[in-house]
N, C-alpha and C positions, 0 to 999 in steps of 0.2 A: 779750711772749711772746703765744703762741695764748689762753689763757685770760684775758689781760688785753685782749685786743683784743675777746672774746665778752661781758666784765665791762662794757670800755666801752660798748658798743651796747646791750648790756642795758640800762645807766643812761642810755642814752640815750631810748633808748624807755618805760621808767620815767616819765623827767620829761615826755614828750610825752604819757604816759595820766594821770598827776596833774594835770597843766596842764589838760589835756581834762577831766578829771571834777569838780575845782573848779568851772572855766566851768560844767559842767552842773548840778552842787548849786546855785550861785549862781542859773542861770535858774530850773530847777524851784523854788526855794524862793520867789523873789520871785514866779514866775508862779501856784503853788499856792497861796501864802500869800498873796497880794491876791484868788484866786478865791473862798479860805472865808473870809476874812475879809468878804465882797462879801457873798455868800450868807448868812454867820451875821448881818450887819448886817439885809440883808433880811429873815429869817425872824423876827428878834426884835423888828424895828420893827415889823411884822405881827402880831407876837402882841400886844406891847403895847398897839398902838393898838387890837384887836379886845377884849383885856381892858377898855382904858379904854371904848370903845363899850358895851360888856355893861354894865358898870359903872353907867354914866347912864342906863340903861333902869329906867325905873319904873312900876309897875304904876298903870294908870287907875282912878280913881274915877269911879263915876256918881254922880246926884242924892243918892241915898242913903246913898251913902258905900261902897256896894261897890263892891269890884277887879272890875275889868274884866278878862278873859283876858290873858295875857302877850303881847308882842308877840314876834316874832322875835328874838334866835334860837331860843325856847322855842315858839313857836305850829305851826311847822313841823317836818315830820320829815326837815329836811335832815342826810343823811349826814354832811356835814365838819362839823358843829354838833352832833352826837348829845352828845360828852364835854366840855357845856358845863354850867356850874352855878353859881349863887349862895347866899351865907348869910347869914342875919343872925342875931348873936348879941348877948346883953346887955354890959355893961361888965365884968360880972363873969366871960363867957364862954360863960354857957348860950346854947345851939341855941335860936334862936326859930322861925326860918324857912328853908327851904329851896327854892329854885326849881331843877327840874331836867326836862329832856324823857326822860331814862334813868329806868328803875326802881332803886332804890337803898335799902339799908336805913338808918335814920339810924345805926347803929353807924360805916358806911361816912361820914358825913356828920360826925358826932363826932371822928371820929379823927383827918381828915383837917383836920377845923375844930383840931384840939389840934396838929398838928403846924405850921400855918400859924401860930399864936400863938405859939411857941416862936421861929421867927425873928425876928433881929432889926430885916429890913429891914421895908418896906411892901409889897416885890412881890421875886418872887424865881422858882425853879423846884421843886418837892419830888419827891421821889420816893417812890411810896407803892404797894405791891402789886404790884411790877412796869412800873408806869405812870409817863413823868412830867407834874407837872401844874404849869402854870402860872400865878400867881395875883396879885391885887392885893388892897390891903387898906385901907379908907377908912372915916372915922366920918361916917355920916348921922344926924342928928336924935339925936345921942346914941347910937347904936347902932354895930356893928361890922360894918361890911358887908365880907364878899368874894367874890369871883369870881375862878371855874377853868377855866382850858382846859386838856384833856388833850393836849400836845405832843410827846407819845412817836413818833411819827413823826418830825416836823422833828429831834429829838435823833437818834433813828438815823439821821439823812439826814445829818446834819453827823458822825457819828461814821465812817458809811460813805464818806463821802467822802474823809476822812483813811485809812482803808485803801487806798482805790482809788488816792488821791494815793501812798503809800507803795511800791503793788504798781508803778505805773507809773514812780516814780523806781528801782526795781531791774531793772527791764523794760529801763530806759535806761541805767542804769549796763551793765548785761551787751552791751547792742549798742553802747555806745561802745568799752567795751574791745575789742569784736570788731574793731570799724571802725578804732579808732585801732592795734591792732593790725596788721591791712592795710596799713594807708596808712602807716605808719611804716616797716612792713618795706620795702614800695615805696619811700618816699623813701630811705631809707639805703641801700640797694642801690648806686645809684653810689657812696656815701660808702665803703662797706666794699670795693670795688673797686677804688677809687684807694687804700685805704690798702693791700689786698695788692698792688698793681702795685707801688706804694711799696717795700715790705718786699721784693720779689721782685728788685726793680734792686737795694736796697742788697746782696744777697744776692747776685746775678750779679756784680755791680762788685766787690764782695769775695775771689771767688773769681776773676775775671780778674785782678785786680791781686794775688794772691798769689804768682803765680808771677816776674810780671817783677819784681817788688821783690825778692827770692830772688835772680834773677840778679844786677840791681845791684847788690845788698848783695853777694855775693860775691866778682863784681867787682871793687868797691871795696876790698874786704878785701885782695884780690891786690895791686891798684893800689899799696895804703898800706903794704902788706908789705915790697913792692919798692922803694918809692920811700925808706923806712927803712932800708933794708940799702946802697942805693946811694951812694956817697961823693959821686958829684958830683951827685947828687938836688937842684931846685928846692926850698928852703923854701916859696916860696909855694904850690907845687903841690901840695907834702907839705899846707898848710894847707888849700888847696880840697878835697883829695881827703877829708880827715879830715871838712870842712863835709858833704860830700855823704854820707860815711857816718852821719855823726851825724842828718842827716835821712831818709835814707834807714830807719836805723832806727827812727825816730818812725813814719815812714809804715807801715813794718812793723809796728809795735805797733797803729797804728788803726786797719788793715786787718783785724788778728787780733780787736780788738776788736768791730768791725762786724762782722765774720763770726757771732763770738758770740753778739752780739744780734740776728742776723738768725736764726741755728739758735735762738734762743729762741723766737722771734715766728711762727715755721714750724711748733713741734712743741709739741702739748700739753703736753708731755713731757719736758724735754730736760734730766732730771739723769744718765742714764747709769745707771752699776751703783750699787746703793743697798747698803749697808749698816750693822751697827751699829760703832762705831768710838770709841775712846776720846780723845775731843776734848781732853782735858787734855793730853794726850801731845802732840799736834800743837800746841795752843796754846804750850807748854815749847819745843817746836824752832822754832817761827818766830819766838819771843821772841829765843833766843838766838842764829838767823841774823842777825835783825834789830839786834840789839846791836850790831853791829859797826857797823853805819852810823849809830847812833846818838851811837855813841864820837866818829866821824870827824866828827860836825858840833859835838862839845862836848855832848851832850844829857844829863840826868840821866834813865835809863830804869829803871822799878820796874816790873817785872810779880810778881804772885800769883796763881795758880793752883789752887785747889782737885783734889784727888785723885781720879781715878774715875770722870769723867762722860763717859757715854756718851753716843751720839746718833747717831740712822738717820739716813745720808745718802749723799752722795759726796764722799766726804774730801777728794778732790783739790779740789772748787770751792769747800768751805767753807775750807779751807786757804787758797785764791787770795780768798776775802774777806778772812780776817783781814791776809792780807799786803796788801791795796789799802788798809785802815783804818790799819794800823799805816802803811803807806807815806806814807799820804796825811797823818797826824801828824808822822812825823819831817819829811816836806815843808815842813809849817806851822808850824813850831817853831822859833823865832829860837834862836840859838846862845846855850848857858847856861840854855836853859828845861828843863820836866821833862816827861815823858811817861810815866804811870801804867797798865797795864794788869791786870785784874781778871776772873778766870772764875769763878763760884761757881754755886750751885745757889737758884734763887730758886721756890720752889711747887712744880710739874712741869715748871718748865723749867728751861734752864740760861741764864746771864746772860753775855754776853761786854761790858766797857765799857774802853772806849780814852778815855782822857782827856790832851790837853794843853795847854800853856798857849800863850799868844801873844795876836794880833789877836783871835781871837773872831769870831763870825758875828752880824750884824744880823738884827733878827726878821724884815726886809723878804726877805732871802735864805732861811732858812730853810725853806720851804715848797717852796723850787724847787732845792733841795742836788739831789736825786738826780734830776733832770730829766736828760736824754741833752743833752750838749754845754753846761751850764751852766755858766760861769764866774763867780765874783764878782770878781776880779780879772784883766782881760785880761792885762795886761804880766806880772805878778805867773806867771801860768799860762805864759805862753811863756818863760819864764825856766825854770822848773819840768819844762820839756815835757810839761804835761798838758793835754790833749785833751777833760778833761770826761767822759770815759767810765766812769772804775774807778770811783765811788761808785753809779753807775747800775748797774752789772752784780753789785756787791754787792747791792744791794736786789733785782735779779733773783733772784739764786742764792738768798738770803734767805728772802723770798715763796715760791720753789720747794718749799722746805722747809717750809712752813706756819710762819715764823718772823717777827720785827718787824725791823726795823730802823730808831732813831730818832737822831735827834740833838737836841740841847740846849747853848746858848751865853751865855756873859756877853762882851759885847764888852769888849776891852781887857783880859779876867783868864783865860779857858780855854774849850775846847770839847770835847765830850763826847758820843760817839757809843755807842750802846747797841744789842746784836743780845742776842734773846731766841728760843731753840729747843726747842722738844720733847725734853725729857732720854727715854731709852729706860729703861722701869721695872724697876728691880731688879739694874740696872748702874752703880748711881753708889754711892759711899763712903759710909760712915755715918759 
């Protein structure tokens, strides 16, 4: 149907879009993570190298035992080395010495020293008063030697890289969605056109065949009737005419089904006239009419329908759906077998179940059971005059009514078709 075609192409576009997004995500993740890790390593290797270099710096002592002025980074006002300082503490943690180029009170040095002493590692990064400080700790001549460098700029750089990468990724996603949508629309246009031409051909062919088949069928009926009433009629000719009649009727049914499916495919809503109606009455009427066919085949046919279940939809189409499913059950149930029909309220839905004994359907065939022209047993379908469109039509009708049609089977035991349709509130039996 029309909406099914739209859904099919929408799913195709979504698959292409998701494929592109997954590929983009993988590429962006690999690129950004590699760039980030490389930058991270370079920055922190540089910080650690600088920490070790500064920690190895010792004040020089002259011949009289006096310390000389400290060497860089403490002796020159280099802006890049302003936030660097060293602290020396006793084994008990008392601050003994501080070397820093910038001015700071002892409370600052005491606080950051105490914070560093609480760390389990001999190096790391601390947060203090809004800044990030990288530190390294060593024991020198029985004293605790701490070296600190302000790395707030480096940490901020790494954080900003994450935000930039995330923003670039979102921008790339939007770009990929737009490009993919354009490319898939362009790429699938020939497919859509071919699909439409195919459906139009089926519709036109069905229309063109309908009238000639009707003429052939009418003419054949007249010839068969005349051959039967003529005493000197040729028995062989009568058999041939009856064969022609049977095949013409089969072709007529096939043309009718193809035309119906073509109408569904070309119209968004092919339900026709919709109304609320008592589906329970329809089920009982259909069951009574099909009971004769079951009796002729010596089948046990049981049906149970809950009274007063109403449905909003096309009465004729839903009636045809039930007939298709019951006819299918009768056709594929061996003589002496059993068919059971139940129609009950299930939550907010009405549920129809038709179960028949027989050969059953293997798991490999179940996913394709409602495909058009799909046949499980070609020879058996020829004998039963089936052309593989009945279940496809039933599924189309049910789905147009916002329902679901499914099948379950136990090979060698039974097959069960289940139809769920939304019920009309306030009109079901209590």
